[in-house]
ZAZA-243157 format. One record per residue (C-alpha): residue number from 1; z, y, x; residue in three letters. Coordinates in pm, whole numbers, plus 50000, padded with zeros to 5 digits. Layout:
+------+-------+-------+-------+------+
| resi |    c3 |    c2 |    c1 | resn |
+------+-------+-------+-------+------+
|  NUM |     Z |     Y |     X |  ala |
...
+------+-------+-------+-------+------+
This chain:
+------+-------+-------+-------+------+
| resi |    c3 |    c2 |    c1 | resn |
+------+-------+-------+-------+------+
|    1 | 50879 | 42389 | 51432 |  met |
|    2 | 50537 | 42514 | 51341 |  thr |
|    3 | 50648 | 42569 | 50984 |  val |
|    4 | 50956 | 42759 | 51103 |  met |
|    5 | 50740 | 42982 | 51324 |  lys |
|    6 | 50509 | 43055 | 51036 |  met |
|    7 | 50803 | 43146 | 50811 |  leu |
|    8 | 50950 | 43374 | 51077 |  leu |
|    9 | 50615 | 43541 | 51132 |  met |
|   10 | 50571 | 43592 | 50759 |  ser |
|   11 | 50917 | 43746 | 50728 |  met |
|   12 | 50847 | 43971 | 51027 |  leu |
|   13 | 50520 | 44081 | 50870 |  ala |
|   14 | 50697 | 44163 | 50543 |  leu |
|   15 | 50962 | 44362 | 50725 |  ile |
|   16 | 50699 | 44557 | 50918 |  met |
|   17 | 50504 | 44623 | 50601 |  ala |
|   18 | 50818 | 44745 | 50423 |  phe |
|   19 | 50900 | 44979 | 50712 |  met |
|   20 | 50545 | 45116 | 50718 |  phe |
|   21 | 50547 | 45184 | 50346 |  val |
|   22 | 50879 | 45366 | 50375 |  asn |
|   23 | 50766 | 45567 | 50675 |  leu |
|   24 | 50444 | 45657 | 50495 |  glu |
|   25 | 50644 | 45760 | 50191 |  gly |
|   26 | 50870 | 45981 | 50403 |  cys |
|   27 | 50569 | 46143 | 50569 |  ala |
|   28 | 50411 | 46206 | 50230 |  ala |
|   29 | 50735 | 46357 | 50103 |  ala |
|   30 | 50752 | 46583 | 50409 |  glu |
|   31 | 50388 | 46688 | 50356 |  asp |
|   32 | 50461 | 46770 | 49992 |  glu |
|   33 | 50771 | 46969 | 50092 |  glu |
|   34 | 50573 | 47161 | 50356 |  thr |
|   35 | 50293 | 47232 | 50109 |  gln |
|   36 | 50544 | 47349 | 49847 |  glu |
|   37 | 50704 | 47581 | 50103 |  thr |
|   38 | 50366 | 47724 | 50197 |  gln |
|   39 | 50276 | 47785 | 49833 |  glu |
|   40 | 50604 | 47964 | 49755 |  thr |
|   41 | 50580 | 48339 | 49806 |  asn |
|   42 | 50864 | 48422 | 50050 |  pro |
|   43 | 50846 | 48793 | 49959 |  cys |
|   44 | 50861 | 48764 | 49580 |  glu |
|   45 | 51146 | 48973 | 49442 |  gly |
|   46 | 51230 | 49123 | 49783 |  ala |
|   47 | 51220 | 49479 | 49646 |  lys |
|   48 | 51557 | 49649 | 49686 |  leu |
|   49 | 51675 | 49798 | 49356 |  thr |
|   50 | 52054 | 49839 | 49350 |  asp |
|   51 | 52137 | 50187 | 49472 |  gly |
|   52 | 51770 | 50286 | 49488 |  phe |
|   53 | 51726 | 50406 | 49131 |  glu |
|   54 | 51554 | 50741 | 49082 |  asn |
|   55 | 51802 | 51025 | 49064 |  thr |
|   56 | 51834 | 51398 | 48998 |  asp |
|   57 | 51698 | 51602 | 49286 |  cys |
|   58 | 51969 | 51867 | 49245 |  leu |
|   59 | 52336 | 51859 | 49158 |  asp |
|   60 | 52495 | 52081 | 48893 |  asp |
|   61 | 52520 | 52363 | 49146 |  asp |
|   62 | 52150 | 52349 | 49232 |  gly |
|   63 | 52209 | 52186 | 49571 |  ile |
|   64 | 51951 | 51934 | 49695 |  val |
|   65 | 52124 | 51594 | 49699 |  val |
|   66 | 51834 | 51367 | 49793 |  val |
|   67 | 51654 | 51283 | 50118 |  pro |
|   68 | 51313 | 51433 | 50195 |  glu |
|   69 | 51043 | 51368 | 49936 |  gln |
|   70 | 50666 | 51302 | 49919 |  ser |
|   71 | 50393 | 51400 | 49874 |  gly |
|   72 | 50415 | 51742 | 50018 |  ser |
|   73 | 50175 | 51996 | 50158 |  glu |
|   74 | 50020 | 51873 | 50484 |  val |
|   75 | 49813 | 52176 | 50582 |  thr |
|   76 | 49823 | 52231 | 50959 |  ala |
|   77 | 50127 | 52440 | 51046 |  gly |
|   78 | 50317 | 52360 | 50726 |  tyr |
|   79 | 50685 | 52268 | 50745 |  lys |
|   80 | 50919 | 52196 | 50460 |  gly |
|   81 | 51261 | 52352 | 50414 |  glu |
|   82 | 51482 | 52042 | 50399 |  leu |
|   83 | 51663 | 51970 | 50728 |  pro |
|   84 | 51640 | 51608 | 50843 |  thr |
|   85 | 51748 | 51404 | 51142 |  asn |
|   86 | 51469 | 51151 | 51086 |  ala |
|   87 | 51171 | 51142 | 51322 |  thr |
|   88 | 50834 | 51011 | 51200 |  pro |
|   89 | 50646 | 50740 | 51389 |  ile |
|   90 | 50400 | 50929 | 51610 |  met |
|   91 | 50210 | 50626 | 51744 |  thr |
|   92 | 49988 | 50395 | 51543 |  thr |
|   93 | 50184 | 50168 | 51313 |  tyr |
|   94 | 50049 | 49866 | 51498 |  arg |
|   95 | 50190 | 50000 | 51823 |  glu |
|   96 | 50523 | 50050 | 51646 |  ala |
|   97 | 50528 | 49687 | 51530 |  gly |
|   98 | 50436 | 49744 | 51166 |  leu |
|   99 | 50165 | 49569 | 50966 |  cys |
|  100 | 49997 | 49672 | 50638 |  pro |
|  101 | 50157 | 49500 | 50337 |  val |
|  102 | 49963 | 49654 | 50049 |  asn |
|  103 | 49685 | 49895 | 49953 |  val |
|  104 | 49675 | 50105 | 49637 |  his |
|  105 | 49552 | 50448 | 49533 |  trp |
|  106 | 49625 | 50743 | 49308 |  his |
|  107 | 49405 | 50949 | 49075 |  leu |
|  108 | 49362 | 51267 | 49274 |  gly |
|  109 | 49560 | 51362 | 49582 |  ala |
|  110 | 49940 | 51349 | 49601 |  glu |
|  111 | 49932 | 51572 | 49910 |  his |
|  112 | 49792 | 51921 | 49953 |  leu |
|  113 | 49565 | 52020 | 50242 |  ser |
|  114 | 49434 | 52374 | 50199 |  ala |
|  115 | 49054 | 52383 | 50174 |  gly |
|  116 | 49029 | 52004 | 50161 |  gln |
|  117 | 49226 | 51878 | 49860 |  phe |
|  118 | 49409 | 52150 | 49674 |  asp |
|  119 | 49432 | 52330 | 49340 |  arg |
|  120 | 49077 | 52464 | 49377 |  asp |
|  121 | 48918 | 52121 | 49400 |  gly |
|  122 | 48668 | 51992 | 49145 |  lys |
|  123 | 48553 | 51668 | 48987 |  gly |
|  124 | 48316 | 51512 | 48735 |  pro |
|  125 | 48511 | 51575 | 48415 |  thr |
|  126 | 48776 | 51794 | 48262 |  ala |
|  127 | 49130 | 51702 | 48363 |  glu |
|  128 | 49222 | 51561 | 48022 |  asn |
|  129 | 48909 | 51343 | 48019 |  glu |
|  130 | 48986 | 51204 | 48364 |  ser |
|  131 | 49335 | 51116 | 48250 |  arg |
|  132 | 49193 | 50937 | 47947 |  arg |
|  133 | 48945 | 50743 | 48159 |  leu |
|  134 | 49224 | 50639 | 48395 |  ala |
|  135 | 49449 | 50516 | 48117 |  gly |
|  136 | 49661 | 50831 | 48097 |  glu |
|  137 | 49733 | 50835 | 48472 |  ala |
|  138 | 49835 | 51183 | 48588 |  arg |
|  139 | 49557 | 51359 | 48779 |  leu |
|  140 | 49655 | 51500 | 49119 |  gly |
|  141 | 49465 | 51748 | 49335 |  leu |
|  142 | 49094 | 51724 | 49405 |  arg |
|  143 | 48857 | 51762 | 49697 |  cys |
|  144 | 48576 | 52020 | 49714 |  his |
|  145 | 48279 | 51785 | 49765 |  his |
|  146 | 48171 | 51730 | 49405 |  tyr |
|  147 | 47826 | 51866 | 49318 |  asp |
|  148 | 47706 | 51816 | 48961 |  glu |
|  149 | 47346 | 51869 | 49077 |  asn |
|  150 | 47356 | 51584 | 49329 |  asn |
|  151 | 47300 | 51239 | 49181 |  ser |
|  152 | 47524 | 51062 | 49431 |  lys |
|  153 | 47819 | 51234 | 49262 |  phe |
|  154 | 47702 | 51177 | 48904 |  thr |
|  155 | 47533 | 50835 | 48895 |  thr |
|  156 | 47795 | 50581 | 48792 |  glu |
|  157 | 47834 | 50263 | 48997 |  tyr |
|  158 | 47840 | 49916 | 48845 |  glu |
|  159 | 48194 | 49818 | 48943 |  trp |
|  160 | 48258 | 49446 | 48981 |  gln |
|  161 | 48617 | 49434 | 49108 |  tyr |
|  162 | 48791 | 49773 | 49083 |  cys |
|  163 | 48903 | 49885 | 48738 |  glu |
|  164 | 48869 | 50226 | 48571 |  gly |
|  165 | 48712 | 50395 | 48874 |  met |
|  166 | 48455 | 50676 | 48866 |  his |
|  167 | 48194 | 50817 | 49100 |  val |
|  168 | 48257 | 51180 | 49195 |  gly |
|  169 | 48633 | 51158 | 49147 |  glu |
|  170 | 48902 | 51212 | 49411 |  thr |
|  171 | 49145 | 50935 | 49502 |  tyr |
|  172 | 49425 | 50920 | 49757 |  glu |
|  173 | 49454 | 50574 | 49915 |  val |
|  174 | 49788 | 50452 | 50050 |  his |
|  175 | 49843 | 50168 | 50294 |  trp |
|  176 | 50218 | 50090 | 50310 |  pro |
|  177 | 50317 | 49933 | 50644 |  his |
|  178 | 50639 | 49760 | 50740 |  ser |
|  179 | 50810 | 49589 | 51031 |  ala |
|  180 | 50971 | 49367 | 50766 |  met |
|  181 | 50641 | 49235 | 50631 |  gly |
|  182 | 50539 | 48869 | 50648 |  his |
|  183 | 50286 | 48979 | 50908 |  cys |
|  184 | 50002 | 48752 | 51015 |  gly |
|  185 | 50043 | 48511 | 50723 |  thr |
|  186 | 49872 | 48470 | 50389 |  lys |
|  187 | 50172 | 48642 | 50230 |  trp |
|  188 | 50130 | 48965 | 50427 |  gln |
|  189 | 49987 | 49160 | 50132 |  tyr |
|  190 | 50209 | 49200 | 49828 |  gln |
|  191 | 50213 | 49367 | 49487 |  thr |
|  192 | 50440 | 49545 | 49419 |  pro |
|  193 | 50426 | 49686 | 49770 |  phe |
|  194 | 50806 | 49697 | 49785 |  tyr |
|  195 | 50811 | 49316 | 49810 |  asp |
|  196 | 50600 | 49335 | 50124 |  gly |
|  197 | 50796 | 49626 | 50268 |  val |
|  198 | 51135 | 49454 | 50233 |  phe |
|  199 | 51028 | 49091 | 50279 |  cys |
|  200 | 51239 | 49030 | 50593 |  asn |
|  201 | 51537 | 49267 | 50591 |  leu |
|  202 | 51667 | 49128 | 50921 |  ser |
|  203 | 51386 | 49320 | 51094 |  ala |
|  204 | 51504 | 49658 | 50961 |  leu |
|  205 | 51606 | 49907 | 51229 |  val |
|  206 | 51575 | 50243 | 51052 |  thr |
|  207 | 51375 | 50312 | 50738 |  thr |
|  208 | 51165 | 50581 | 50906 |  his |
|  209 | 51107 | 50358 | 51210 |  gly |
|  210 | 51040 | 50038 | 51016 |  ser |
|  211 | 50844 | 50167 | 50715 |  ile |
|  212 | 50535 | 50389 | 50716 |  gly |
|  213 | 50246 | 50480 | 50490 |  val |
|  214 | 49894 | 50582 | 50583 |  gln |
|  215 | 49738 | 50826 | 50338 |  gly |
|  216 | 49369 | 50915 | 50322 |  gln |
|  217 | 49184 | 51111 | 50053 |  val |
|  218 | 48829 | 51035 | 49939 |  phe |
|  219 | 48565 | 51147 | 49695 |  thr |
|  220 | 48364 | 50846 | 49575 |  ile |
|  221 | 47985 | 50868 | 49595 |  val |
|  222 | 47710 | 50635 | 49483 |  asn |
|  223 | 47521 | 50592 | 49808 |  asp |
|  224 | 47531 | 50370 | 50116 |  glu |
|  225 | 47547 | 50649 | 50374 |  asp |
|  226 | 47926 | 50664 | 50359 |  asn |
|  227 | 48016 | 50298 | 50389 |  thr |
|  228 | 48325 | 50149 | 50550 |  tyr |
|  229 | 48368 | 49775 | 50511 |  asp |
|  230 | 48734 | 49741 | 50610 |  asp |
|  231 | 48923 | 49973 | 50376 |  met |
|  232 | 49151 | 49685 | 50285 |  phe |
|  233 | 49329 | 49672 | 50621 |  asp |
|  234 | 49401 | 50040 | 50677 |  gly |
|  235 | 49275 | 50395 | 50704 |  ala |
|  236 | 48920 | 50469 | 50816 |  trp |
|  237 | 48946 | 50567 | 51182 |  met |
|  238 | 48648 | 50666 | 51396 |  asp |
|  239 | 48497 | 50973 | 51556 |  gly |
|  240 | 48500 | 51174 | 51233 |  thr |
|  241 | 48781 | 51010 | 51034 |  his |
|  242 | 49155 | 51027 | 51106 |  trp |
|  243 | 49102 | 51309 | 51356 |  lys |
|  244 | 49343 | 51565 | 51206 |  asp |
|  245 | 49656 | 51385 | 51090 |  val |
|  246 | 49988 | 51511 | 50955 |  ala |
|  247 | 50308 | 51328 | 51053 |  tyr |
|  248 | 50634 | 51369 | 50863 |  tyr |
|  249 | 50913 | 51178 | 50691 |  thr |
|  250 | 50934 | 51159 | 50314 |  gly |
|  251 | 50973 | 50914 | 50028 |  ser |
|  252 | 50785 | 50686 | 49794 |  thr |
|  253 | 50572 | 50867 | 49537 |  thr |
|  254 | 50432 | 50790 | 49191 |  gly |
|  255 | 50477 | 50953 | 48852 |  thr |
|  256 | 50829 | 50822 | 48787 |  ser |
|  257 | 50929 | 51109 | 49019 |  arg |
|  258 | 50856 | 51480 | 49006 |  asp |
|  259 | 51044 | 51796 | 49105 |  asn |
|  260 | 51338 | 51710 | 48880 |  thr |
|  261 | 51374 | 51337 | 48937 |  ile |
|  262 | 51351 | 51219 | 49298 |  cys |
|  263 | 51312 | 50895 | 49495 |  ser |
|  264 | 51588 | 50731 | 49698 |  lys |
|  265 | 51341 | 50526 | 49900 |  tyr |
|  266 | 51363 | 50762 | 50197 |  ala |
|  267 | 51324 | 50862 | 50469 |  pro |
|  268 | 51005 | 50677 | 50558 |  ile |
|  269 | 50718 | 50782 | 50786 |  thr |
|  270 | 50402 | 50932 | 50642 |  trp |
|  271 | 50078 | 50974 | 50836 |  gln |
|  272 | 49818 | 51161 | 50628 |  val |
|  273 | 49460 | 51253 | 50714 |  asp |
|  274 | 49425 | 51625 | 50640 |  arg |
|  275 | 49049 | 51592 | 50572 |  thr |
|  276 | 48885 | 51473 | 50251 |  cys |
|  277 | 48606 | 51224 | 50318 |  his |
|  278 | 48318 | 51078 | 50120 |  leu |
|  279 | 48329 | 50703 | 50061 |  ile |
|  280 | 48072 | 50479 | 49896 |  ser |
|  281 | 48167 | 50313 | 49570 |  ala |
|  282 | 48058 | 49981 | 49719 |  ser |
|  283 | 48316 | 50020 | 49998 |  ser |
|  284 | 48589 | 50073 | 49741 |  phe |
|  285 | 48469 | 49779 | 49534 |  asp |
|  286 | 48466 | 49556 | 49841 |  asn |
|  287 | 48829 | 49650 | 49902 |  met |
|  288 | 48912 | 49542 | 49548 |  cys |
|  289 | 48727 | 49214 | 49606 |  lys |
|  290 | 48945 | 49144 | 49909 |  met |
|  291 | 49256 | 49230 | 49710 |  met |
|  292 | 49164 | 48969 | 49451 |  lys |
|  293 | 49133 | 48709 | 49727 |  glu |
|  294 | 49494 | 48744 | 49845 |  gln |
|  295 | 49761 | 48480 | 49787 |  ser |
|  296 | 49984 | 48721 | 49595 |  asp |
|  297 | 49851 | 48862 | 49269 |  asp |
|  298 | 49740 | 49220 | 49342 |  met |
|  299 | 49571 | 49273 | 49005 |  his |
|  300 | 49801 | 49558 | 48900 |  ser |
|  301 | 49680 | 49761 | 49201 |  asp |
|  302 | 49308 | 49734 | 49120 |  leu |
|  303 | 49313 | 50064 | 48929 |  his |
|  304 | 49426 | 50416 | 49014 |  ala |
|  305 | 49792 | 50500 | 48970 |  his |
|  306 | 49905 | 50841 | 48851 |  gly |
|  307 | 49978 | 51112 | 49107 |  ala |
|  308 | 50319 | 51270 | 49158 |  arg |
|  309 | 50316 | 51648 | 49148 |  glu |
|  310 | 50331 | 51816 | 49488 |  ile |
|  311 | 50696 | 51841 | 49587 |  val |
|  312 | 50856 | 52180 | 49627 |  leu |
|  313 | 50918 | 52314 | 49976 |  asp |
|  314 | 51293 | 52266 | 49937 |  lys |
|  315 | 51242 | 51890 | 49900 |  tyr |
|  316 | 50996 | 51856 | 50191 |  ala |
|  317 | 51119 | 51770 | 50541 |  ala |
|  318 | 51124 | 52032 | 50814 |  asp |
|  319 | 50975 | 51789 | 51068 |  asn |
|  320 | 50603 | 51811 | 50981 |  his |
|  321 | 50381 | 51778 | 51285 |  ala |
+------+-------+-------+-------+------+
């Protein structure tokens, strides 16, 4: 009897051991599956392309056949000529349920604010030289801050993270926001920004209510008196920044569009600071450092993109506020 008990106990022990090994294997498989899911970018390839190709702005009869375009003039009191039924988001994007999904910038301003960034602006080099330094990126409009006799505008900064940037130059920073972003996760920030904007299409209500861009224009200086440590997450807002803001609906920008070829990614909300501000080079470089730390590869946004020419009044929405 004792021998039989010992055999039964041994068999029971083997069965328990076998079950434990299998359970452990299942748990390990589940952990691996969870880890694989977490490491797979859920927004990759989310950009909508079919039906959104750039197109002629006018038909053969000279009639505007596209939605409102960007960037436009944003001087206080300006209104475009193109009628639209779209209404821009007038609250903060956070209050509207949007989160930032990308940050990038353009060489010069893509908007025009009279007396702030316009055709009378100035910078450290001739236009052709700035284009060469930026890898042939088209130069937009410039601010009025540059002073060739002040070293903070002329002493180059030792950039560690941003690429092809220059002290004294004007840049327009864009923070695309979306209600369809993978908000609050490590996949929130995406390059190209379209992947972040369209990551979860089920959250789309209207394009102008679900997608918005913050725009803010800066001249870079080499000093620490104009430092803002959180440029990565959105526009600089305090008592002197983001005080005079234009609101309107428009489109995506960039040099694949101009006043002949237009964007179909519209209408979306734009909120643009009408004032040009100084920003320290170290603040910009810190933003690039944070970009390099994201789960998605944002390397192609570490340099300035070319600026679209200012859109004609007939392509700009009549809802500027």
